[in-house]
N, C-alpha and C positions, 0 to 999 in steps of 0.2 A: 599387437592388441593392448599392452600394458601401455605402451608409450605414447598411443592416442589417449587412452583413460586417462594419464598421469598430466599429460598437455590438457585435456578439456578441465582438469583439477583446477592446476595450479592458471590457467586463464580465468575461471570461477572464481579462488581463490582474490585475486587482484582485483576483478570486476565487484567481487564484495565488498575489500576495503574501499578502494575507490569510488564505487557507489555511497558506502556510508558515510567516505567526506564528505562528497558533495552534499547530502542530504543533512548532516550538519551544519554546513556553512548554510545551506538554504535557511534551515530555520532557525539557526542563531541571529541572521541578517535579517530577517522576517517578523521572527516573535522573539526578540531580546531586547527590546525597548517599550517603554511603558505603555499599554492597551486599553483604552477603556476612558471614557471620562473621571471614572475612579482615581486614576492612577496607579492601577496596580503595574507593581515590578518584579513577578514573580517567575524569573526568567528562566530557573531549568525545568518548571512546570509548564511553564509554554512550549518548550521546543519538546519535550516530552509525549506532547499529546500528538501535535502531528505525526511523529515518528511512529508510533505506536498505531495509530489511523492510516499511516501508510503502508504498513508491514501487513495487514490484515489484508488492505484494499487489493496490495500487489500481489497476493498471497490468491486472492479470488481470481482476480483476473488473468494469473498465470494457470490458473487450474482449470477454468473454462476454455484459456488458447490452449492446452493439451490437448481438450477432447476432441476425437473425431467427430461422436454426433451428441447433439445436446438432448435431451430430453425434459419435456415438461415438468419430472419431479426435479432433475436435477436443475433447471432453470427457478424454480421455484424455491427450492431448499437453499440456494445461492443467493437468493434475491434476500428471503429471511435469514438467511446469518448475516447481509448485510447489514440488515436492517437493525438487527438486534444488538450488534454491536455497541455504535457510538450514542445512537438514539438510548438502547436500553441503560448504556452505563451514567450518561449525562441525567436521566430521570434517574436512577438509584442513588446518584449522587448528591443528587437535589430534594429526593422526596421523601425516602426511606431512612438511612443512615442521618439522624437528624445529631445524635451525639456522636458523630463520626470526625476525627480531626480533618478529613477531609471538606465537609459541608460545608456548601457555598462557595467554593474556590473558583478555579476558575475554568474547571468545564463547562458552565453551560454561555460562560461569558466567550473562552472560547469557538467553539462550537457556531457561537453566532457569526462569526467574524467572517468576513468573505476572503478573507488572507489566507484561511486555514484550507479553506478548498483548492483555492491557486494552488499553495505550497503543495496539497497530498498532490492533484493532477499531478504537476511538475514533478514531484520524485517519484508517481508513478510510472509515470512516462522515461522517467530516466531508468529505473530498474527492471522496466519492461521491455524497454525498446530490441537491446540485444538478444533476447532470446526469440523474439518475434522476429529478427533480420535471422537469424538461424533458422528457426523454422522454414521462412519464407524461400530463405534459399535452397532447403534440403527440399520442400515439397513443390516447389516451382523450378528449379533451377538444376538441382545434381541428379536428384530421381523421381523427376515428375508420373513415372510409372506406379509407384506405389500411394501417392496422392489420391488414383478417381476412385470415386465413387461407384460402385457397380450399379447398375439398374437391377429392379426388381423384376 
């Protein structure tokens, strides 16, 4: 039992480092240059926004993927949580905190870029794919008798 748990730990530990490197390379190569007509070159800020956005989205996707039964309340609060993350963050940065150091910086500009959503989709897919494959193998191939839903 301990050996199996240890092998799972080392696999996910290795996958976390590999996934972080892949995510960093995607963000550097897609957000590491000038963005917009104004010519902003704030590279680290550009790369941090999609990484943070991807972490939240992948957490929500994995949470919903692990659920066996999804209720209306769970779906409602998941959508509410997703909608309050980036849109609320952008609105607070651009409208409320006018005397902040980050007022009017990259948030609204990056959020309007289509490449942000493409990068987030690709990195979420890369992050969630191994767990999805594992759950599919476990529920369909290895232990299909435990995945059946009992009718009422």
